[in-house]
N, C-alpha and C positions, 0 to 999 in steps of 0.2 A: 503494500500500500504505500510505502514512503517513497517508492521509486515510480509511482503512478501506475502500478499494475493492479489493475482492480478486478482482475479476472480469478485470483486466487481465492478459494473459499476453504473455511474450516469445516473439517468432517465433524458432524454432530452425531453423537449416539447417546441415547439415554435422556433423562429428563431432570438433570441435576443442574447445579450453578454453572458448571463448565459448559454445559450444552446451551444454557441460556446465553452465556457470554459469547459463545462460538455463533450462535444464531445473530446476536447484537452485531457482532463484527462483520457477518456475512451482509446484514442490512445496510450497515454503514458504508461497507465497500461499494454495494451496489448503487446507493445514493450518491456516493462520491463520484462514481463512475458517470452517472447522468448528469450530476452537477459540472463535472469536467468536460463533458460532451458539449453542453449548452455553452459554457465559457468558451470553448474552442470555436463553436459556430459564431458567437458574437465576435470574437476576435477576427475570424474571416470576413465577417460582413463589414466590420469597421475598416479592416485593411482594404477591402475592395472599394469602400466608399473614399477613403483617402487617396487611393490610387486614381480614381475617377476625378476627383477634385483637384489632384495634381495634374492630371491630363489637361482638364479645363484650364488651369492656371497657366500651364506650358503654352497651350494654344492661344490664349489671350495675350500673353507676353510676346509669342512669335507674330501674332496678327498685328499688335500694336507696332512692332519694329518694322514689319512689311509695310503697313498702311502708311507709316510716316517716313518711308524711304523715297527716293527720287526716281525710282523705277516707273515705267510707263504703267497707266492705271490698270490694265489688263493683267499685267505681270504681278502687280500687287494683289488684285482683288481675287484672282483665278485660285490661287493656292488657299486663300482665306476662305473662300466659299467651299472648296472641296473639303478643307480641314473641318469647317463647321458641319458639313453633310456627313463626314465620318464620325465626328463626335457625338452628334446628336441623332435622333430619329427622324430628322427633317429631310426631305428629298425633293429634287427639282427646285432648289432655292433659286429665287431671282431677286436681283438688286438693281434699283434704278438710281443714277446718279444724275441729278439735275443741274443744269447751269444756274448759278445764282441770279443772273441777269435776265434770263429767258427761260421761263418754266416750261415751254413747249419743247425746248431743245434738252434733250438727256440721252444717257447711254443706259442700255439695260444688259446686265451680266447675268449669266445663268449657268447652272451646273449640267444642264443637258446638252448632250453631245450631237453634233451634226457632222456632215461630211467634211467640211473645210473650215479653216479658221480664218478670221477677218485678216489677220496679220500672217501672211504666208510663211514667214520665217518663226513664227511663234511655235514653240514646242510644248507651251503649258497646257493647252486645251484644243480640242478640235471644234471649233466654232465658226460661223459664217455670220456675216453682218446682213441683217434683214431690215429694210427700210419700215418705218413706223408711219402710220396714217398721219399722226400729229407732228411729224417732222423729226423724231428722235431716231436713234439707231438702236437696234438690238443686236448684241453679240451672243450668238448661240453656237 
């Protein structure tokens, strides 16, 4: 029991004080095994939760660095959108970036793949530019 082996049981014979003590030890060992299993499960759940939170923090740090870089917008947003899609249960994420001076002019970025990319030299995502009815551009 002191080495966390809760499978050992005392052999009980008779109905004297030693048999009662052996029975009590067996019950204690069984209860300790159950308690230990519950604690192990809780530790695993907490560890998984902390690992997930660590992944989120890492993603946020990397996304912040990437978004504040001088790289072209598609090069900054594509990995962030793909990372967000991988980290969450969200799919087919779309993001619109509007021009501050002209609300009708915007770019739309999405994780959905098409045959070709707007930038032929871009290796980040297979997307093509589709004209929008209201004058914006969709990168898919």
